[in-house]
C-alpha positions as CSV (number, residue, x, y, z in Angstrom):
1,M,-98.4,-51.7,-14.1
2,T,-100.6,-49.7,-16.5
3,K,-100.2,-46.0,-15.8
4,P,-103.3,-43.9,-15.2
5,V,-104.8,-41.8,-18.0
6,L,-103.9,-38.1,-18.0
7,V,-105.7,-36.9,-21.2
8,T,-109.0,-38.2,-22.4
9,I,-110.4,-37.0,-25.8
10,E,-113.7,-38.1,-27.1
11,N,-115.3,-37.2,-30.4
12,L,-113.4,-33.9,-30.8
13,T,-114.2,-31.7,-33.8
14,K,-112.8,-28.4,-34.8
15,S,-113.6,-26.2,-37.9
16,Y,-112.4,-22.8,-39.0
17,R,-114.1,-20.3,-41.3
18,R,-112.3,-19.0,-44.4
19,G,-114.7,-16.4,-45.9
20,A,-118.0,-18.2,-46.5
21,Q,-116.3,-21.6,-46.4
22,E,-116.1,-23.8,-43.3
23,I,-113.0,-26.0,-43.2
24,R,-113.1,-29.0,-40.9
25,V,-109.7,-29.4,-39.3
26,L,-110.4,-32.2,-36.8
27,N,-113.1,-34.8,-37.4
28,D,-114.4,-36.9,-34.5
29,V,-111.0,-37.5,-32.9
30,S,-110.8,-39.8,-29.8
31,L,-107.7,-40.8,-27.9
32,T,-106.1,-41.2,-24.5
33,V,-102.7,-40.2,-23.2
34,R,-101.3,-41.9,-20.1
35,R,-99.2,-40.2,-17.4
36,S,-95.5,-40.0,-18.3
37,E,-96.2,-41.1,-21.9
38,F,-94.2,-39.5,-24.7
39,L,-96.5,-39.1,-27.7
40,A,-95.6,-37.8,-31.1
41,L,-98.2,-36.4,-33.5
42,M,-97.2,-36.7,-37.2
43,G,-98.9,-36.2,-40.5
44,P,-98.8,-33.9,-43.6
45,S,-99.2,-30.1,-43.3
46,G,-102.8,-29.2,-42.7
47,S,-103.6,-32.5,-41.1
48,G,-104.7,-31.0,-37.8
49,K,-101.6,-31.8,-35.7
50,T,-101.0,-28.3,-34.2
51,T,-104.8,-27.7,-33.9
52,L,-105.0,-30.9,-31.8
53,L,-102.0,-29.8,-29.7
54,N,-103.5,-26.4,-29.1
55,L,-106.8,-27.9,-28.0
56,I,-105.1,-30.2,-25.5
57,A,-103.1,-27.3,-24.2
58,G,-106.1,-25.1,-23.7
59,I,-104.9,-22.5,-26.3
60,D,-108.0,-23.1,-28.5
61,R,-111.4,-24.5,-28.0
62,P,-113.2,-27.4,-29.9
63,D,-116.5,-27.0,-31.6
64,S,-117.7,-30.2,-29.9
65,G,-116.4,-33.2,-28.0
66,R,-115.0,-33.9,-24.5
67,L,-111.4,-33.0,-23.5
68,V,-110.3,-33.9,-19.9
69,V,-106.8,-33.3,-18.6
70,G,-106.1,-34.7,-15.2
71,D,-109.4,-34.2,-13.4
72,T,-110.5,-31.1,-15.4
73,D,-112.8,-31.0,-18.3
74,I,-111.2,-28.0,-19.9
75,V,-113.9,-27.5,-22.4
76,K,-116.2,-26.4,-19.6
77,L,-113.8,-23.7,-18.2
78,S,-114.4,-20.0,-18.7
79,E,-111.7,-18.0,-20.4
80,S,-110.3,-16.7,-17.1
81,E,-110.4,-20.2,-15.6
82,L,-108.7,-21.7,-18.7
83,S,-105.9,-19.1,-18.5
84,K,-105.2,-20.0,-14.9
85,W,-105.4,-23.7,-15.7
86,R,-102.8,-23.3,-18.5
87,A,-100.4,-21.3,-16.4
88,S,-100.2,-24.0,-13.7
89,N,-100.7,-27.2,-15.7
90,V,-99.0,-26.8,-19.2
91,G,-95.5,-26.1,-20.2
92,F,-95.0,-24.9,-23.8
93,I,-92.1,-25.5,-26.2
94,F,-92.2,-23.8,-29.6
95,Q,-90.2,-24.2,-32.8
96,F,-88.8,-20.6,-32.7
97,Y,-88.2,-20.6,-28.9
98,N,-90.3,-17.4,-28.2
99,L,-87.7,-16.0,-25.8
100,I,-87.7,-12.3,-24.9
101,P,-84.5,-10.8,-26.5
102,V,-83.8,-8.2,-23.8
103,L,-84.0,-10.7,-21.0
104,N,-81.3,-13.1,-20.0
105,A,-81.8,-16.8,-19.7
106,L,-82.7,-16.7,-16.0
107,E,-85.2,-13.9,-16.5
108,N,-86.8,-15.7,-19.5
109,V,-87.2,-18.9,-17.5
110,E,-88.6,-17.0,-14.5
111,L,-91.5,-15.5,-16.6
112,P,-94.1,-18.2,-16.0
113,L,-93.5,-17.9,-12.2
114,L,-94.5,-14.2,-12.2
115,L,-98.1,-15.5,-12.2
116,T,-97.5,-17.5,-9.0
117,S,-97.3,-16.4,-5.3
118,L,-93.6,-17.2,-5.1
119,S,-91.2,-14.5,-3.8
120,R,-88.5,-13.1,-6.0
121,S,-85.8,-15.2,-4.4
122,E,-87.9,-18.3,-4.7
123,R,-88.6,-17.6,-8.4
124,R,-84.9,-17.2,-9.0
125,D,-84.1,-20.4,-7.2
126,H,-86.7,-22.3,-9.3
127,A,-85.5,-20.8,-12.5
128,T,-81.8,-21.6,-11.7
129,A,-82.7,-25.2,-10.9
130,A,-84.6,-25.5,-14.2
131,L,-81.6,-24.2,-16.2
132,E,-79.3,-26.5,-14.3
133,A,-81.6,-29.4,-15.3
134,V,-81.2,-28.6,-19.0
135,G,-77.4,-28.2,-18.7
136,L,-77.2,-24.4,-18.8
137,A,-76.1,-23.5,-15.3
138,D,-73.2,-21.5,-16.8
139,R,-75.5,-19.4,-19.1
140,L,-77.8,-17.8,-16.6
141,D,-76.8,-14.2,-17.6
142,H,-76.7,-14.8,-21.3
143,R,-79.4,-13.2,-23.5
144,P,-80.9,-15.2,-26.4
145,G,-78.7,-13.5,-29.0
146,E,-75.6,-14.7,-27.2
147,L,-76.8,-18.4,-27.3
148,S,-76.8,-20.9,-30.1
149,G,-80.2,-22.2,-31.4
150,G,-79.8,-25.4,-29.4
151,Q,-79.0,-23.5,-26.2
152,Q,-82.0,-21.2,-26.8
153,Q,-84.3,-24.2,-27.1
154,R,-82.9,-25.5,-23.9
155,V,-83.8,-22.2,-22.2
156,A,-87.3,-22.6,-23.7
157,I,-87.5,-26.2,-22.2
158,A,-86.3,-24.9,-18.8
159,R,-89.1,-22.3,-19.0
160,A,-91.6,-25.0,-19.9
161,I,-90.7,-27.2,-16.8
162,V,-90.1,-24.4,-14.3
163,T,-93.7,-24.6,-12.9
164,D,-93.5,-28.4,-12.7
165,P,-96.5,-28.7,-15.1
166,L,-98.8,-31.7,-15.5
167,L,-98.2,-31.7,-19.2
168,I,-95.5,-30.5,-21.7
169,V,-96.6,-29.7,-25.3
170,A,-94.0,-29.2,-27.9
171,D,-94.7,-27.9,-31.4
172,E,-91.9,-28.8,-33.8
173,P,-89.2,-28.4,-31.1
174,T,-86.4,-29.4,-33.5
175,G,-87.7,-27.6,-36.6
176,D,-85.3,-24.7,-36.5
177,L,-82.2,-26.7,-35.3
178,D,-79.3,-28.4,-37.1
179,R,-79.1,-32.2,-36.8
180,K,-76.7,-32.2,-33.8
181,S,-78.7,-29.7,-31.8
182,A,-81.9,-31.4,-32.7
183,S,-80.5,-34.7,-31.4
184,D,-79.4,-33.0,-28.2
185,V,-82.8,-31.4,-27.6
186,M,-84.6,-34.8,-28.2
187,D,-82.2,-36.5,-25.8
188,L,-83.2,-33.9,-23.2
189,L,-86.9,-34.4,-23.8
190,G,-86.3,-38.1,-23.5
191,Q,-84.6,-37.5,-20.2
192,L,-87.4,-35.4,-18.9
193,N,-89.8,-38.1,-19.8
194,G,-87.8,-41.1,-18.6
195,E,-86.2,-39.7,-15.4
196,F,-88.7,-37.1,-14.4
197,E,-91.8,-38.9,-15.8
198,K,-93.0,-35.8,-17.6
199,T,-95.9,-36.4,-20.0
200,I,-95.0,-34.9,-23.3
201,I,-97.1,-34.4,-26.5
202,M,-95.0,-33.3,-29.5
203,V,-95.9,-32.3,-33.0
204,T,-93.1,-33.1,-35.4
205,H,-92.3,-33.7,-39.1
206,D,-89.0,-35.2,-38.3
207,P,-88.9,-39.1,-38.2
208,R,-85.7,-39.0,-36.1
209,A,-87.4,-36.9,-33.5
210,A,-90.5,-39.1,-33.5
211,K,-88.4,-42.2,-32.8
212,K,-87.5,-40.7,-29.4
213,S,-91.2,-40.9,-28.4
214,E,-93.1,-43.9,-27.0
215,T,-96.0,-43.7,-29.3
216,V,-96.5,-42.1,-32.7
217,L,-100.0,-41.1,-33.9
218,Y,-100.6,-40.2,-37.5
219,L,-103.2,-37.6,-38.5
220,D,-104.5,-37.3,-42.0
221,K,-107.2,-34.7,-43.0
222,G,-108.3,-34.3,-39.4
223,V,-108.7,-38.0,-38.7
224,L,-106.4,-40.3,-36.6
225,A,-105.1,-42.7,-39.3
226,E,-102.5,-44.8,-37.5
227,S,-100.8,-45.5,-34.2
228,I,-97.4,-47.0,-33.8
229,K,-95.6,-48.0,-30.6
230,N,-91.8,-47.4,-30.7
231,G,-90.9,-50.4,-28.7
232,F,-90.6,-48.9,-25.1
């Protein structure tokens, strides 16, 4: 059975100004992402991959076009509404982890829950469960500096899933990892997608990482150039 559409993008454009020059980063992009799909965005540097990811995640705003996630047209939200929407609907995974060095793994994962109405004990329970889900039940008290790069990215993934978001966005999640750690992280993302049916949109330069996804979209100079199904 065909899964329902989660993300609808129609005629999306985005430009930035550099001095007097206007640079078009995305040009009339349209696409759909279905629930529990694992989508990889590839393309050369400057092709608009991260810009598109940031627009879908509500970090940035398009110049024009329609962008609906779930039942919400996020282009129409005010800044405060968009901030609240991001906090409850999007989980973020970054290349360089973005963990707080002075906090341990449990405290880092708990951070997104501080914006919720959960009690302290409920936040701790949720954060512990998320760390258990990524295989770090024995690292709750470790600070980032006491963890390997692969373990730090697992903490970041636990932080991304702790609010049970509608959508996970990952920007080069294996870019700072050795080959073995990168493979382990991609296996974990595949598990989150396959077993927990999380919808994941990932920007990557790594063909090995892209092969773990269900669909690969190629961007070139702000235009969707090609789409490949990975045989799922």
